N, C-alpha and C positions, 0 to 999 in steps of 0.2 A: 499403094494398093487401096482399093475401095473398101469402105466399111462393110463388114459382113453382118447380116441380120439373120439370127437363128430361125430355123424353120422346124415345124413339128415333125416327129418321126412318123406320124400317120399321114404325111403328105402323099398325094397321089404319085404314081410312078412317073408321071411326066412333069413333076414339079421342077420349076426352073432352078438352076444352080446359081448362086451369087457370082461364081467365077465366070459365068457367061457374059457378064458386063465388062470383063477385062479385055484388053487387046489380045488377039489370038496368039501372038508370039509369047506374051507373058504368061498367058494361061497354059500354053504348052510347056514352058519351062517349069512352071509351078507343078504341073502334073509329073514331069520327069523327076524333079527333086523329091516330091512326096512319095512317088512309087518306088524310087530307089533307096528310100530311107531305111528299109529293112535290112539292107546289105550290111550295115554296120553291126547290127545285132548278130547276124550270121557269122561275122568275123570273130566274135567272142568264142565261137566253137571251132570254126574251120582253121584257125591259126594254131590250135593245139591238138585237136582230135587226131590228125594224121601222125603226130609224134607221141601219142600216148604211151606206146611201148618204150620209146626212148626216155620219156619223162619218168616212167616207172623204174627204168634202169638207173637213172641219175639219183633218184631219191629212194633207192631200195633199202637203205638203212633205217627207214622209218616204220618198220613193221610190215603191214599189208601194203606192198608197193603198188598193187593195182588200185586199191582204194585211195592211196596218196596221189597217184596220177589222176584219178577221176576227180579228186577234190580241186585240182588245178582247173579243170573244166567247170565244175559245179559252183565254185565261188562266184563266178560271174552270174549264174542264174540266181543264187541267193541274194546277191546285190540287186538283181532285177526284180525279184519277188518283194523285197523290202521297199524298193523304190516305187513299185506299183501301188503299195499301200499308202504311201505319203506323197505321191506325185501330185495329187490334187492340191497339196499345200504349196507346191512350187509353181505349178502351171495353172494360171487363171485365164479368164477370158480377155484380160487386158495385157498379158505379157507373153503371148504365144511366140512371137518372133524372137524376143530377147532370150527366152529360155531355150528355144531351139538352137540359137547361136552358141550360148554358153555351154549347153550340154554336149553339143557336137565337138566343141573344143576340148572339153575334159575327156570325152570318150577317146578322141584321137591321142592325146597325151598318155592316158592310162594304158591304151593298147600298145603303144610304142615301147612301154616299159618292159615288155617281154624281151626286147632286144638286149637289155642290160643284164649283167651277171648278178642278178638278185639272189639272195638266199630264199629258201622255200617259203618262209612266212611273209617276207616282203613281196614275193611273187603272188601269194594268195591275196594279200592286201590290195595290190594293184588290180587284180582280177575282180575283186569286190567293187572297187571304184569304177572300173570299166562297166560292169553290169548295171550299177546304179545310174550312171550317167546315160547309158544307152537307152534305158527305159524312159528317163525323163525326156530324152530327145524323141523317142517313139510317141509318147503321150502328146508332146507338143505338136509333132508332125501329123499324127492321126487326128488330133483335134482340129488342126487347120483343114485337113481333108474333109472332115465331117462338117465343118462350117462352110466350106466353099462349094461342096457338091451335095446334091440331094437325090432322094428317090432311087430309081434303078441305076442311075449313073454312079451313085455312091457304092452300091452293092458290087457293081462291076469293077470299080476301081479298087475296092478292098480285095477282091479276088486277084486282080492284076498285080496288086502290091505284093501279095504273098507269092505269086508266080515269079515276079521279078526278083524277090528275095531268094527264091529257090534257085534262080539262074545264078545269082551271086554266090549261093552256097556251092553249087556245082563247080563253078570256075575257081573260086577261092579254095575249095577243098582239094581240087586236083593240083592247083598251084602250090598249096600248102604241103601236100604230100611230096611234090618234087623238091621244094625248098628244104623240107625236113630230111629227106633222104640224102641230099647232097651237101647241105650246110648246117645240119643240126636242127633240133626242135625249136630253138629260139628264132631262127631265121624267118619263119612265116609272119612274125610280128610286123615286118616291114609293110605288110598290106594295110596296116592302119593309117597309112597315108591317104587311103581312099576317102574316109570320112573327112579328112582335112581338106581334100579337094572339093568335096561336097559343100563344106562350110564356106569356102571362098565363092563358089557359084551362088550359094544361098544369099550371101551378102549383096550380090548384084540383083538377084531375082526379087527378093523381098525387100524392096527399097523403102517401104513405109510400114509403120506399125499396123498390126492386124488387131482389130477390135471386134469382138463378138457381142453384139447387143442382145442382152438376155430379156426375153419376154416371159413374164410369169404366167403360168397356166396351171390347170389342175394336176398335170403330171408332176409338178414340182413338189407336191405333197407325197409323192411316191418315193419310197426309200429304195435305193439301189441294192440294199442288203436283202430286200425281198427276192432278189434274183439269185440267192445263194445256191440253189440247185444247179444253175448254169455255171457258177464259179467253181463248184465242187466237181462237176463233170469236166470242166476245162483242165482242172488240176490232174484228174485221173488220166485223161487222154494224153496230157503232155508227158506224163511218166512213160507212157508207151511211145510217144513221139520221139523221144531221145534215144531209144534203143539202138538204132543204126549208128549213132555217133558215139554213145557212151559205152555200149557193151559189145558191139560188133567187132572192134579191134581184137578183143580177147577171145571171142568165138573163133575168129580167123586164126589166131595164134594157136588155139587148141587144135585146129585143123592143119597146123604146120605152115601157115601163111604169115610171114613176118615182114614182107616188103611194105614200106610206108606208102609206096605208089599204089600197090594193090589194095592196101587197107583203105586208102583215101577214095578209091573208086566205088566202094560200096555205099557209104553215105552220100557220095556225089550222085550215084545212080538213083538213090531214093529221092534226093532233091530234084533231079531231072524229071522223074516221073511226076513228082508233086507239081512241077511247073505246069504240065499239061492239065492236070486235075484242077489246079487253082484257076487257070484261065477259063475253065468251064464252070467254075463255081456259081457264077451269077445265073447261068442257065439251069443248073441242077437245083440250086436253092429255090429258085422261083417256082419249081414244079414239085419238089419233094418236101420242102419245108423241114420239119423236125426229122423226117426220115433220112435226110442227108447225113446226120450224125450217126444214125443207126448203120447206114452203109459204110461210113468211114471207120467206125469201130470194128465192124465185121471184117473188112478187108485188111486192116492193120493186124487184127488177131490172127487171121489165116496166114498172113505173110510171116509173122513171127513164129508160129507153130511150125510152118514149113522150114524156116531157117534153122530151127532147133534140130530138126531131123535130117536136113540136107547133108549128104556126105561129101559133096564137091563144091568148089568155089562157084562153078557155073550155075548149079541149082540154087545156091544161096542168092545169086543175082536175080534169078527168076522170082524167088520169094520176095525179094526187095522191091521188085516191080509191083507186085500185088500190094504190098504194104504202102508203097509210095502213093498209089492212087488214093487210098483212104487218108493218108497224112496230108495230102494236098487240100482236103476239104475241111478238116476239123478246126484248124486255127482261124480261117476266114469265117467259119460258121459262128463261133462264139462272139467274135468282135461284131459281126453284122447283127446277130440275134439280139445282143444287148443294146446296141445303138438303136435298134428298132423299138425298144421298149422304154427308153429314157428320154427326158426332155433335153433341149439344147443346153440348159443350165447345168445339167448333171453329166454331160458328156465327158469332161475332163476327168472327173472322179471315177466314172464307170470304166473308162478306157484304162486308167491306172489299175483298177481292180482286176480287169481281164488280164493285163500283162502280169500282175502279181501272181495270179493263180496259175498261169501258164508256166512261169519260170520257177515258181515254188515246186511244181512238178518235176522240172529239170533237176533241181537240187535234191529232191527226194529219191530220184531214180537209183543212184548208187547205194543209198542207205536201205531202201526197201528191197532191192534185189540182192544185196550182199549175203544175207542169210541163206538164200536159195543157192547162190553161186558157190558159197563156201561148203555147203553140205551136200548139194546134189550135182553141182557142176554148171558150167556156163550154158550148155545145151539145154538142160532142164530149166534154166532161167528163162530162156526164150519161149519154151513151150508153156511155162507157167504164166508169163505175162500175156502171151497170145491167147491162152485159154480164158484168162480173166477178161480180156477185151471182148471176146466173143460172147461170154456170159453177160457182160454189161450191155452189149448190143441187144441181146435177147430181152433183158429187163426193160430197156428203153422202148423196144418195139411193143412189148406188152402194155407199157404205160400209155403210149400214144394211142394204141388200139382201144384201150379202156376209156380214154378221154376223147374219143373221136367226136368231132363236132364242136369241141371246145377250143376257142382260139388260143394259139400259142401253148399247146399242150406240153411242148418241150422247148 
């Protein structure tokens, strides 16, 4: 593979991408690998979410069985959050290919551990390793994407990557529900053979080391920690982003719906709608800028409030469609917004921090919602989270309006 030379984030929309110099067939395969990389992170959730009710039954002796089951999901996000903070120490501009290979291998093995009859704490440990390695792989692959593609092409590919990840979420969630219903909650772990196959293909596609030549400029004096408001917002939005996966199974149970197949269809629908929204992200973002996030938070909030009040399964699905549109925009927004503001030499570190904030929000979801759920019920939990997101959207809208004319107000 050709040596990659970093380009500034203020490059014009029509800036040439280093990948343009590669043979078309190799460039296409690189795009396919990089855009499908998010599927492995989706598997950390879709292999266990459809079986949450079954996991709660198996570990019911540990007190709050709902919280115990949710920890099986959230130990992967806490591994992801910690990994994001330190990923910059592992992933550098000179070892992108090697870290991608190593982290994909560890992710595959850790995910397959779900198939083994591990005790509760060993299962949690394997989930932590899974999450940690998945983010190292994500940082490596996203860094390669940022190095190989520039300008509007990069923005579109980031949106496409989230859309394809959502496609993976839909298909693996539905397959996971079927496997859990027929073979038990451990069976969906077999899907972690997918990143193993991706690794084998990557060995062929990335046949030479990737080197990102760093050019020092004035942006290198800019600390990515100055972007803390964006990291905080990504954490808050990700708490809401996980509601369909982490909390919806128990809302459905409260409504008398216990089939793993029916449960899996709700987060799968959310992901399916997110696909369409994510593929349109480049178009929406280029026209709305910071208002993209305001719209995202508003739609998610309205969807959750509606789900909290919806009396039937069908109406819950309608609310999930509304929520899914907003969810499809918020994750690509943060990654693209931060990459727009940092230099090439800071990309690895900033990508890791974005991932950390997103997945820390995933880990915090059960902890923050538990008091509301235990005292007011699961329906009130959805209304509370939805109301908070609408209020946040209002505050962001006021901030953007007050700072009108100022570049990058949000």
